[in-house]
C-alpha positions in Angstrom: 151.6 147.9 45.1 153.6 148.7 48.2 151.5 151.8 48.8 148.3 149.7 48.5 149.6 147.2 51.0 150.4 150.1 53.5 146.9 151.5 53.0 145.4 148.0 53.6 147.6 147.5 56.7 146.6 150.9 58.0 142.9 150.2 57.3 143.2 146.8 59.2 144.8 148.6 62.2 142.0 151.1 62.2 139.4 148.4 62.0 141.0 146.5 64.8 141.2 149.7 66.9 137.5 150.5 66.2 136.5 146.9 67.1 138.5 147.1 70.3 136.9 150.5 71.2 133.4 149.2 70.5 134.2 146.1 72.6 135.3 148.2 75.5 132.3 150.5 75.1 130.0 147.5 75.0 131.6 146.0 78.1 131.4 149.3 79.9 127.7 149.6 79.0 127.0 146.1 80.1 128.7 146.7 83.4 126.8 149.9 83.9 123.5 148.2 83.1 124.4 145.4 85.7 125.1 148.0 88.3 122.0 150.0 87.6 120.0 146.7 87.7 121.6 145.9 91.1 120.8 149.4 92.4 117.2 149.2 91.2 116.9 145.7 92.8 118.4 147.0 96.1 116.0 150.0 96.1 113.1 147.6 95.4 114.1 145.2 98.1 114.5 148.1 100.6 111.0 149.3 99.8 109.5 145.9 100.2 111.4 145.3 103.5 110.3 148.6 104.9 106.7 148.0 103.9 106.4 144.6 105.5 108.4 145.6 108.6 106.0 148.4 109.2 103.2 145.9 108.8 104.9 143.9 111.5 104.9 147.0 113.8 101.1 147.5 113.1 100.5 143.9 114.0 102.4 144.3 117.2 100.3 147.3 118.2 97.2 145.3 117.6 98.4 142.2 119.5 99.6 144.4 122.5 96.1 145.8 122.7 94.2 142.4 122.8 91.9 142.4 125.8 92.4 138.7 126.5 95.7 138.5 128.4 96.2 134.9 127.4 96.3 136.0 123.7 98.1 139.3 124.2 101.7 139.5 123.0 104.2 139.9 125.8 106.9 142.5 125.8 109.7 140.6 127.5 112.1 139.9 124.7 109.8 137.3 123.1 110.1 137.0 119.3 106.9 136.4 117.4 107.1 134.7 114.0 104.4 135.4 111.4 104.0 135.3 107.6 102.6 138.3 105.8 101.9 137.8 102.0 104.3 134.9 102.0 107.2 136.8 103.6 108.5 135.6 107.0 108.4 138.4 109.5 109.9 138.2 113.1 108.9 140.8 115.7 110.7 141.2 119.0 108.9 143.1 121.8 110.6 144.7 124.7 109.1 146.7 127.6 111.2 149.8 128.4 110.6 148.9 132.1 112.9 146.0 131.5 115.8 148.4 130.9 117.9 150.8 132.9 116.5 154.3 132.7 119.6 156.5 132.3 117.8 159.5 133.7 116.3 157.8 136.8 118.8 155.1 137.8 120.7 155.7 141.0 124.5 155.4 141.4 124.3 151.8 142.5 122.4 150.6 139.5 124.6 152.6 137.1 127.6 151.0 138.8 126.2 147.6 138.2 125.4 148.5 134.6 128.9 149.7 133.8 130.5 147.0 135.8 129.1 144.5 133.3 131.0 146.1 130.3 134.0 147.8 131.9 136.6 145.8 133.9 138.5 148.6 135.6 136.7 149.8 138.8 138.1 153.3 138.5 136.9 153.7 135.0 133.4 152.4 136.0 133.2 155.0 138.8 134.4 157.8 136.5 131.7 157.0 133.9 128.9 156.7 136.5 130.0 160.0 138.2 130.2 161.8 134.8 126.7 160.7 134.0 125.4 161.9 137.3 127.2 165.3 136.7 125.7 165.5 133.2 122.1 165.1 134.3 122.1 167.1 137.6 121.4 170.8 137.6 124.4 171.9 139.7 128.2 172.4 139.0 129.3 170.3 141.9 131.6 167.4 140.8 130.9 163.9 142.0 134.0 161.8 143.0 136.0 161.2 139.7 133.2 163.0 137.9 133.2 165.8 135.3 131.6 169.2 135.1 132.4 172.2 132.9 136.1 172.5 133.8 136.9 168.9 133.2 135.4 169.0 129.7 137.3 172.1 128.8 140.5 170.6 130.2 139.9 167.6 127.9 139.8 169.9 124.9 136.1 169.5 124.2 134.0 172.3 122.8 131.0 171.5 124.9 130.1 171.0 128.5 127.6 168.9 130.5 123.9 169.8 129.8 123.0 169.7 133.5 119.6 168.2 132.7 118.1 164.8 131.8 119.3 163.1 128.6 117.0 164.0 125.8 118.2 161.2 123.5 120.1 158.0 124.1 122.8 159.1 121.6 123.6 162.1 123.8 125.3 159.6 126.2 128.1 159.4 123.7 129.1 163.0 124.7 129.7 162.1 128.3 133.4 162.4 129.2 135.1 159.0 129.2 132.5 157.3 127.1 133.9 155.4 124.1 132.2 154.0 121.1 132.9 150.5 122.3 131.3 151.0 125.7 128.4 152.8 124.2 127.7 150.0 121.7 127.6 147.5 124.6 125.2 149.4 126.8 122.8 151.1 124.5 120.6 148.0 124.1 120.3 147.9 127.9 119.2 151.5 128.6 116.2 153.7 128.0 114.8 157.1 128.6 111.2 156.0 129.0 110.7 153.6 131.9 110.4 156.5 134.5 111.6 154.0 137.1 114.7 154.0 139.4 114.8 150.2 139.1 114.4 147.6 136.4 111.6 145.1 136.1 113.8 142.0 135.7 110.8 139.8 135.0 110.3 141.7 131.8 114.0 142.1 130.9 115.7 140.2 128.1 118.8 138.0 128.3 121.3 140.9 127.8 119.8 142.9 130.7 119.7 139.9 133.0 123.3 139.0 132.2 124.3 142.6 133.0 122.3 143.2 136.2 122.2 139.8 138.0 124.7 137.4 139.3 123.0 134.4 137.6 125.0 132.3 135.2 124.1 132.3 131.5 122.8 128.7 131.9 120.5 129.8 134.8 119.2 132.7 132.7 118.6 130.4 129.7 116.6 128.0 132.0 114.7 130.9 133.4 113.8 132.3 130.0 112.6 128.9 128.8 110.4 128.6 131.9 109.1 132.2 131.4 108.3 131.3 127.8 106.5 128.1 128.8 104.4 129.9 131.4 103.5 132.5 128.9 102.4 129.9 126.3 100.3 128.1 129.0 98.8 131.4 130.3 100.5 131.1 133.7 102.0 134.0 135.7 105.6 135.1 135.0 107.9 133.1 137.3 110.2 134.9 139.7 113.9 135.0 139.0 115.8 132.2 141.0 117.2 133.6 144.2 116.2 137.2 143.5 113.6 139.1 145.5 112.5 142.1 143.4 110.3 145.0 144.4 109.3 147.0 141.4 106.7 149.8 141.2 104.5 148.9 138.3 102.9 151.6 136.1 99.6 151.3 134.5 99.6 149.6 131.1 98.5 152.8 129.5 101.8 154.4 130.6 104.0 151.7 129.2 106.5 152.3 126.5 107.7 149.5 124.1 110.5 148.9 121.8 109.5 146.9 118.7 112.0 145.4 116.3 110.4 144.1 113.1 112.5 142.3 110.6 111.6 140.8 107.2 113.5 138.1 105.3 113.0 138.3 101.5 115.5 135.5 100.9 118.4 134.0 102.8 120.8 136.9 103.5 118.4 139.5 102.2 116.7 141.0 105.3 116.2 144.2 107.2 113.6 146.0 109.2 112.7 148.8 111.6 113.1 149.6 115.2 110.5 151.8 116.8 109.8 153.1 120.3 106.2 153.7 121.0 103.9 154.6 123.9 100.3 153.5 124.4 98.1 156.5 123.5 95.9 157.6 126.3 94.2 160.4 124.4 90.5 159.9 123.9 90.3 162.0 120.8 92.5 159.9 118.6 92.1 156.6 116.8 95.8 155.8 117.0 96.6 153.1 119.6 100.2 154.2 120.1 102.3 157.4 119.9 105.6 156.9 118.0 108.6 158.2 120.0 111.3 157.0 117.8 111.6 155.2 114.4 114.7 154.1 112.5 115.5 151.5 109.8 117.8 148.7 110.9 120.2 146.7 108.8 123.1 146.3 111.2 120.8 144.9 113.9 121.4 141.3 115.0 119.3 139.1 112.8 116.1 137.8 114.4 116.3 134.9 111.9 119.5 133.5 113.5 119.6 130.1 115.3 120.4 132.0 118.5 117.0 133.7 118.4 115.0 130.5 118.0 114.9 129.9 121.7 112.7 132.9 122.2 110.6 132.2 119.1 106.8 132.0 119.4 105.0 131.1 116.2 101.8 132.9 115.2 99.7 132.9 112.0 98.7 135.8 109.9 
């Protein structure tokens, strides 16, 4: 009888152990399925976002090419809101003329640019001089600048290219450049304007804050006036207290940045950032030549309340 009880107890323990094991396995399987479902949903959302964001870019190309100037979209930081297949899409347009061309800007403009993000004057000068030394073709060192010897002394395994910057990201290799400074200035700079100066009438708020002595309130007022004039078909107003002389290129030479973002649901959004140049070739049906394309998920949301001031509603 005692042996039977021991066998029954052992059988009970085995049953409990098997049930526990099956419970753990079932839980693990359920968790794995939830994770796989989340991954599939994320992949699906990413594909949908990319598709509609690219549709936004195509729409921007079309609207930038409208012959009627009163209906043509303006590349001055304006944000256009449309709906495509029920999804809200916001498209921000920027002319590269409204940015600092890191290959063409002179020392004074570079000093103004870095003065907006770096407090210490000596550090500002060192960065400006290092940029001038990077892009010039000689080995002469600007004041507080850096050529081959300075890079080697800093323990770096590369030296200045002694040519124009080929990519914006290359600026991160300049001696003295930090990730923090780079993140602050990269939205303000370009490789594509081809101008020594900046067309401030086409610049967005960030550039105006960096390059002018206007207060934020004055800039906000100006941007609202610029938006109102644009909606009414009036000329772009001049900046208050600023006389600007800018050499304008033909529209066919203009390069644009386009940020197209899609919101699938609150908190679920993303998009693409492209740089494109109007195509002047007669033997192609493409309106624009793509110079750069990248997905953006860390970009400041175009659906935030802050962006509403530059919002222009359209229909699609």
